Every structure is written in C-alpha cells, then in structure tokens.
C-alpha positions in Angstrom: 80.0 103.1 146.8 80.5 105.9 144.7 83.9 105.8 142.5 85.6 107.9 144.3 85.4 105.9 147.4 86.0 102.3 145.6 89.1 104.2 144.4 90.4 105.8 147.7 89.8 102.1 149.2 91.9 100.5 146.4 94.9 103.1 147.0 94.5 103.6 150.8 93.7 100.0 151.8 97.0 98.8 152.6 98.3 102.3 153.8 95.4 102.2 156.5 96.1 98.8 157.8 99.7 99.5 158.3 98.8 102.6 160.1 96.4 100.5 162.1 99.1 98.3 163.2 101.5 101.2 163.8 99.2 102.8 166.4 98.3 99.5 168.0 101.9 99.2 169.1 102.4 100.6 172.6 105.8 103.0 172.5 105.3 103.6 168.8 104.4 107.5 167.4 103.8 107.8 163.5 105.7 111.0 162.9 105.1 111.8 159.2 103.4 109.9 156.4 103.6 109.8 152.8 102.0 108.5 149.5 103.1 108.4 146.2 101.2 106.5 143.4 103.0 105.6 140.5 100.2 105.6 137.9 101.3 103.9 134.5 102.9 101.0 136.8 99.9 100.9 139.3 102.2 100.4 142.3 102.1 102.9 145.4 104.7 103.8 147.7 103.7 104.2 151.3 106.0 105.9 153.7 106.3 106.1 156.9 108.3 108.1 159.5 107.9 106.5 163.6 109.6 107.1 166.6 109.7 104.3 169.1 110.9 103.7 172.8 113.2 101.3 174.1 110.4 98.9 175.5 109.7 98.1 171.6 112.0 95.4 170.5 110.2 94.1 167.1 107.3 95.7 165.0 105.2 92.9 163.1 103.3 93.3 160.0 100.8 90.7 159.0 100.2 91.7 155.7 99.3 88.7 153.9 99.8 90.7 150.5 102.9 90.9 148.2 104.5 93.9 149.4 108.2 95.3 149.5 109.5 96.7 152.5 112.8 99.1 153.4 113.9 100.2 156.7 115.8 102.6 157.3 117.2 105.0 160.5 116.6 108.6 160.7 118.3 110.8 160.2 121.3 109.4 158.9 119.0 107.7 156.5 121.0 104.2 156.7 119.9 101.4 155.3 119.0 98.6 157.8 117.9 95.9 155.7 119.5 93.0 158.4 116.7 94.3 160.4 113.8 92.7 158.2 112.8 89.0 158.1 110.2 88.0 155.7 107.7 85.1 157.4 105.5 84.5 153.9 103.3 87.7 153.2 104.2 89.4 156.5 107.2 91.3 157.6 109.5 91.3 160.9 111.4 94.4 161.6 114.2 93.8 164.9 114.6 97.1 166.5 117.8 95.1 168.0 119.3 94.7 164.6 119.2 98.4 164.2 123.0 99.6 163.8 123.4 102.6 165.4 120.4 102.1 167.6 118.1 105.2 167.3 114.8 105.9 167.9 113.7 107.1 164.8 113.0 104.7 161.5 111.3 105.5 157.9 109.3 102.2 156.9 108.8 102.4 153.2 106.1 99.7 151.7 106.0 99.3 148.1 102.8 97.4 146.7 100.7 96.8 143.7 97.2 98.9 143.2 95.2 96.4 142.3 92.5 98.9 140.6 93.6 99.8 137.0 91.0 102.8 137.1 92.2 104.8 140.1 93.3 107.4 138.3 90.2 107.7 136.0 88.2 108.0 139.2 90.5 110.5 141.0 91.7 112.6 138.3 89.8 115.0 135.9 91.0 115.3 132.1 90.0 117.9 130.0 91.4 118.5 126.2 90.6 121.7 124.1 91.9 122.5 120.5 92.6 126.2 120.8 93.1 127.1 117.3 90.2 126.6 114.4 91.3 124.2 111.7 92.1 125.2 108.6 94.4 124.2 105.7 96.0 127.7 106.0 97.4 127.2 109.4 100.5 125.7 110.3 99.9 124.9 113.8 97.4 123.3 115.8 97.3 123.9 119.9 95.8 121.7 122.2 95.0 123.1 126.0 95.1 120.0 128.3 93.7 120.3 132.0 94.6 117.4 134.2 93.1 118.1 138.1 92.1 116.1 140.9 88.3 115.6 141.3 88.4 116.0 144.7 91.7 116.9 147.3 89.5 117.4 150.3 88.7 113.9 150.5 92.5 112.9 150.0 93.8 115.8 152.3 91.6 114.2 155.0 93.9 111.0 155.1 96.1 112.9 157.0 99.1 112.6 154.4 101.6 115.1 154.5 102.7 114.4 151.0 100.3 112.4 148.4 101.6 112.6 144.8 100.3 110.9 141.7 103.3 110.2 139.4 103.1 110.5 135.8 99.7 110.5 135.0 98.8 109.6 130.9 97.3 112.5 129.1 96.4 111.4 125.4 95.5 113.8 123.0 93.8 112.5 119.5 95.3 114.3 116.7 93.8 114.1 113.5 96.3 114.1 110.4 93.7 112.5 107.7 92.8 116.0 106.5 96.5 116.9 106.0 97.4 113.5 104.5 94.7 114.4 102.0 96.1 117.6 101.3 99.4 116.6 101.6 99.1 113.6 99.2 98.9 113.8 95.6 95.3 112.6 94.0 97.0 110.8 91.2 98.9 108.8 93.5 95.9 107.7 95.6 94.6 106.9 91.8 97.5 104.7 91.1 97.7 102.9 94.2 93.6 102.1 93.7 94.7 100.7 90.6 97.1 98.6 91.9 94.9 97.3 94.3 92.5 96.4 92.0 94.8 94.8 89.5 95.9 92.7 92.9 92.2 91.5 93.4 91.1 90.7 90.1 91.5 87.5 88.2 89.5 88.9 85.0 93.1 89.2 82.1 91.2 91.4 80.0 90.8 93.8 83.3 94.4 93.3 84.6 95.6 94.5 80.9 93.2 97.6 80.9 95.0 98.5 84.6 98.4 98.0 83.6 97.9 100.2 80.6 96.5 102.7 83.1 99.2 102.0 85.4 101.6 103.4 82.9 99.6 106.4 81.7 100.0 107.5 85.1 103.7 107.4 85.2 104.7 110.5 84.4 102.9 111.5 87.2 102.2 108.8 89.8 105.8 107.6 90.7 105.5 104.2 88.9 107.6 101.5 90.5 108.5 103.4 93.8 104.9 102.8 95.3 106.1 100.8 98.1 109.4 102.9 99.2 107.1 106.3 98.7 104.3 104.4 101.4 107.0 102.9 103.4 108.8 106.2 103.8 105.6 108.2 104.9 104.9 105.5 107.2 107.8 106.1 108.9 106.6 109.6 110.1 103.7 107.6 112.2 105.9 105.7 114.1 106.9 107.0 117.9 110.4 108.1 117.2 108.8 110.0 113.5 105.8 111.7 114.9 107.6 113.0 117.9 109.5 115.9 115.9 105.8 117.5 114.8 104.7 118.1 118.3 105.4 120.2 121.1 104.4 119.7 124.6 105.0 122.8 127.4 105.6 122.1 131.2 104.3 120.9 133.5 103.3 118.3 131.1 105.8 116.3 129.3 106.1 114.0 126.0 106.0 110.7 126.6 104.9 108.4 123.2 103.0 108.9 120.0 100.7 106.0 118.9 99.1 105.2 116.0 95.2 105.1 115.8 93.0 101.8 114.8 91.5 104.1 112.0 92.8 104.4 108.3 93.5 107.1 106.0 91.1 106.3 103.2 93.2 104.4 100.6 93.5 100.8 99.0 95.9 99.8 101.8 95.7 100.3 105.2 98.9 102.2 105.2 98.6 105.8 107.1 96.1 106.4 110.3 93.5 109.1 110.4 94.4 110.2 114.2 97.9 109.9 116.1 97.2 109.6 120.1 100.1 112.0 121.2 100.8 110.7 125.2 101.9 113.2 127.3 102.5 113.1 131.4 102.4 115.0 134.4 102.4 114.8 138.0 99.5 116.0 140.6 100.0 116.3 144.6 98.0 117.8 147.2 100.0 120.9 146.9 99.4 121.1 143.5 96.2 119.5 142.8 95.8 120.9 138.9 98.1 120.9 136.0 97.4 122.9 133.0 99.6 122.8 129.5 99.5 122.9 125.5 100.5 120.6 123.1 101.7 122.0 119.6 100.9 120.1 116.9 103.1 121.7 113.8 101.1 120.2 111.0 102.7 122.4 108.2 106.4 120.6 108.9 104.3 117.0 108.9 102.9 118.2 104.9 106.2 119.7 104.1 108.2 116.2 104.9 105.8 114.7 102.8 105.9 116.7 100.1 109.6 116.3 100.3 109.6 112.6 100.0 107.3 112.8 97.1 109.1 116.0 95.3 112.6 114.2 95.5 111.2 111.3 93.5 109.2 113.6 91.5 112.2 115.3 90.5 114.6 111.9 89.9 111.7 111.1 87.5 111.6 114.0 85.7 115.1 113.9 84.8 114.9 110.5 83.8 111.7 111.6 81.6 113.8 114.3 80.1 116.8 111.5 79.4 113.9 109.3 77.7 112.1 111.4 75.4 113.2 114.7 75.3 116.6 114.4 73.2 117.4 116.7 70.8 118.4 116.1 66.9 121.3 117.5 67.3 121.9 114.9 70.4 120.6 112.3 68.2 123.1 113.0 65.5 125.8 113.1 67.8 125.0 109.7 69.8 122.0 108.1 68.6 122.7 105.1 70.9 121.6 107.2 74.0 118.3 108.0 72.7 117.6 104.4 71.2 119.2 102.5 74.3 116.7 104.0 76.5 113.6 103.0 74.3 115.1 99.6 74.5 115.1 99.5 77.6 112.0 100.7 77.8 110.5 97.9 75.9 112.8 95.2 77.8 111.4 96.5 80.8 107.7 97.3 80.0 106.4 95.3 77.1 106.2 91.9 78.8 103.8 93.1 81.7 101.7 94.8 78.8 100.8 91.2 77.1 98.6 89.5 79.8 97.2 87.1 77.2 99.4 84.8 75.2 99.2 86.7 71.8 98.0 85.0 68.9 98.4 87.5 66.2 101.2 90.0 65.8 98.6 93.3 66.2 98.2 92.1 69.6 101.9 92.5 70.5 101.5 96.3 68.3 98.7 97.1 70.3 100.6 96.3 73.3 103.6 98.4 72.0 101.6 101.1 70.9 99.9 101.6 74.7 103.2 101.5 76.3 104.5 104.2 74.2 101.6 106.6 74.7 101.9 105.8 78.3 105.6 106.8 78.2 104.5 109.9 75.8 107.0 108.6 73.4 107.1 110.3 69.9 106.2 107.0 67.7 103.6 107.0 64.8 102.2 103.6 63.9 102.4 102.4 60.1 102.3 106.3 59.1 105.5 106.0 56.8 105.5 104.5 53.8 108.3 104.2 50.9 109.3 102.5 48.1 113.0 100.6 47.9 113.8 99.0 44.7 110.5 98.0 43.5 108.8 97.1 46.7 106.9 99.4 49.2 107.5 99.5 52.7 105.8 100.6 55.9 107.7 100.3 59.6 105.2 99.4 62.1 106.8 102.5 64.3 108.6 105.4 63.3 110.4 108.8 64.6 112.0 111.2 62.7 113.0 113.2 65.9 115.3 109.9 66.7 115.9 109.0 63.0 114.4 105.3 63.8 112.5 102.3 62.6 110.7 99.7 64.7 109.3 96.5 63.3 107.6 94.1 65.3 107.5 90.2 64.8 105.9 87.1 66.7 107.3 83.7 67.0 104.4 81.5 67.3 106.1 78.2 66.4 109.9 76.7 66.3 109.6 76.8 62.4 109.2 80.8 62.2 112.7 81.5 63.6 114.4 81.3 60.4 111.5 82.9 58.4 112.3 86.2 61.0 115.5 86.2 60.5 115.0 86.2 56.7 112.6 88.8 56.7 114.4 90.9 59.2 118.0 90.9 57.1 115.4 91.5 53.8 114.0 94.9 55.7 117.5 96.4 56.8 118.7 97.5 53.4 115.1 99.2 52.7 114.9 100.5 56.0 118.5 101.9 56.3 117.6 103.7 53.2 115.2 105.7 55.5 116.5 105.6 58.9 119.9 105.8 60.5 118.7 103.6 63.4 116.6 100.0 63.0 115.3 98.4 66.1 113.5 94.8 65.5 111.5 93.7 68.5 110.9 89.7 68.5 108.2 88.9 70.6 108.8 85.0 71.4 106.2 82.5 72.6 108.8 79.9 74.0 110.6 78.5 70.8 114.2 81.0 70.4 116.3 79.5 72.6 119.6 80.8 71.6 118.0 84.1 72.4 122.0 85.9 72.6 123.1 84.3 69.4 119.8 85.1 67.3 120.6 88.8 68.1 124.2 88.8 67.8 124.4 88.0 64.6 122.1 90.3 62.9 123.8 93.2 64.9 127.1 92.5 64.3 126.7 92.1 60.4 124.6 95.8 60.1 125.9 98.7 62.4 123.0 100.5 64.1 120.7 97.7 63.7 119.0 96.5 67.4 117.0 93.1 67.7 115.6 92.7 71.3 113.6 89.1 72.2 111.3 89.8 74.7 110.4 86.2 76.1 106.6 85.6 76.5 
C-alpha cells in the first residue's frame, strides 16, 4: 500500500464508515458532504447534509471510536443537541426530537486523525532562496510552494469541499553569517577568555587570562558581557525575531523557532539557524499556494550593532572621564581624576592578584598590569628626587594628574604600625613634588579597623588618600 493510500485511509476511513451507515438506512439520502482537516491539531471535521422521509425515526452510528457529533436542522441551522444520545462510543439521533420537525439535517462529526504523517504524504512542499546570499544584500527572499500531491484521488471521494487548514511550512533561515559580521571579533575573543578562565584551575593561567581580559576592556565591553548576550539572545526569541521577517499571502506568519545548532562561541548563546514557520490552506478548489518569506537581515545586523554601539558610547564616555583629564581640569578639580583612579584600583586590583603575594613586587606588578589595561598614563619607579638629605622614588607617578602612588604590603600584624610610620614619613617628601598622594595598602588579613587606619592619615593631610585592599 502506497503512502497516499495509507494517508487516504487515515483521513477518510471514518467518513467512509459514516457514509456507509447512512446509505444503508432506507429513506435517508446524502445531499452533500464536506471534509476539513485541521492539520496542526490532527483533527478532522466530516460534515454531511442529509434528507429523510417521515418513516425514519432514528439514526444509529456504532462508530466505536472517539467522535464528537453535532446535529443542526436545515435551512435554519438550529442546534438540535437534544436529539443526540451517546451510548459509549456510539451515537443515536432521535428524529422525533427535532424541533421543528423537518426533513433535512446537517450532521458534523469531529474526530482525531491518527496518522500524523498525513500532511507530509498529501502535500508537497518546496522552498527556494530567490536572492543570492551576500554581505551587501539587505534582504533574503525565500519562495514557498505548497501543493496537493494527487488531487484526483481526493476528488474521487465524492466531496464537494475538501480543505486542509493551517498547513505548517518551515523555512530554515541561516543567521550565522550575519552574526559573524555583526558581532565584533574582540567581543568574541573576550568571551573565549572568560570561558577559559572559568574552565581552568591553574592560578597562573587565571592570572594571565585576567590580565588579557582587562587589556581588552576599552574594546570588548568588559563587565557587560552577560547583559549583551541576553539582549542579543532576545532577538532570537519568537517575539523578537518576528520583526525581521515578512510573509506574503496566501501564507501567514505563525512562529519562529531556534535551531539546535549554535553559533561558534564559547557559550551556546546564538543559533546558527532560525526556523520560520508559516501556514497556509489548500483545498480542491485551490490545490496549490505560492508565497514568499522575506528575511530582513540588514535590520537584524543593525539591531545587534545598536545593542553593542550604545554600550560602546557609554564606555567611551567613562574612559574619557577616567583617563583624558586635562591639566587645567586637574588643577581646578584634582579630586575628580584621583577618585576615578582610586575606584578602579578598589574594583580591579584584587581580582588581578590570584596568588597570595609574598613580596611587595608582586602587588606592584599587578597594579602596573591594571594601569596598562586601563591605558592610564603612569610611570613605574621612573622619578627620583631629593628631600632634605634623602632620595625618594615613588612606585608610580603621573605628571598630568600631579599624583604619586606608593604600594605597601601588610604581611603580618606587626607590619601595620610600621606601614603607618612609613606613610607619615613619606608624605612631606612626596608633597614637595606632587600635589596629590595615594597610598595603596594590600592587606593579607591583619588590618582590622580599616576605616580608622585610613581616616587618621587622610584627616591629618590634605589631598592624601589611603586605600586598604583586602586579599
């Protein structure tokens, strides 16, 4: 038995059984019959118009399957449910209960279609991309064509009307190339660094990856990766991708589904393909449907660029505040530039130090890497000057910000007092050359009263800042 025969049996077996029952009842004549198949729901609706003479008092339908029956009188189409009696999987229609009594009835049987392949076997679907794929094209067009494979077999069943409703038509729209051109390579590189950092347990490698991560920060949106991924992902949700496609009649848009394969990123965030599902109807009168799906890929790429571009502008503005402070501005409001440097050290220095430092040089190296990543203009141990009879060399200096930075490492409880003495001794010498001073104390857990430690020094000296960074 061919596929079309199997499908015909699945679709028509119950209607044919009903017709056989009606044809066997003396005095009943079939006037018309229609069949509608609701394809997504796998539900058939078989409607039969009959006439009967006064000798017919009952219509019995021993169907032995799950069926719903509606009865209406003609021509007024009045509901006659009071005439129906259900006996298990069988129905009985009492003609004497029809009000008003007439000689014509409309019977509608609703039943499940058990073969879920009936659409595939009855309908041929073809799709063809009509436009060449290229980076310069703003649109891609896909021609969709659906057609009944053998309408003659269906016509031979004697139906005046046979409809297939809401036939699903899926088109795979490739979006990976558009993602590749829309997502900056430095952002992808940043995600790969984050992925490697999460996977590795090697502390040295984590340190190197953290440094690389911060080096990319001016370009790769450091700190906003999760939000960026979420915002771009939302474009591929059904409601999000809807605005990037149009469907022409006799097809209509139904939904968009993400493919199972993902764009080549460390995280399975973006699909390679979106399946756009459209629907159309076919019938004996209109056995073929031809429409078009238009994918507006330029709009998708622009939307991704807008998501990334807004964050770029915000970050560019913050970088200007952080590093491009003019000498005149520092002279008028020196605390602005210094507070920005302080906030970055408080936020970024601890993550840069992955191994508990044993020497002060290890903290100096981490802070230098941080300044390089942030593109701050600091020199390390390059400026020496004399004060009284002693020579001084600050750890970091910036002439544009008029600031000197010194780093201290607190390795044990006894060093807390020594560091305070060192800071107080260095302040007069450093202030002879620099207007602003910052002392960074990297504490391994021995400074208990951090606020008191910093506050006492800062209150005694103007434009002196002390920050304790806990390991």
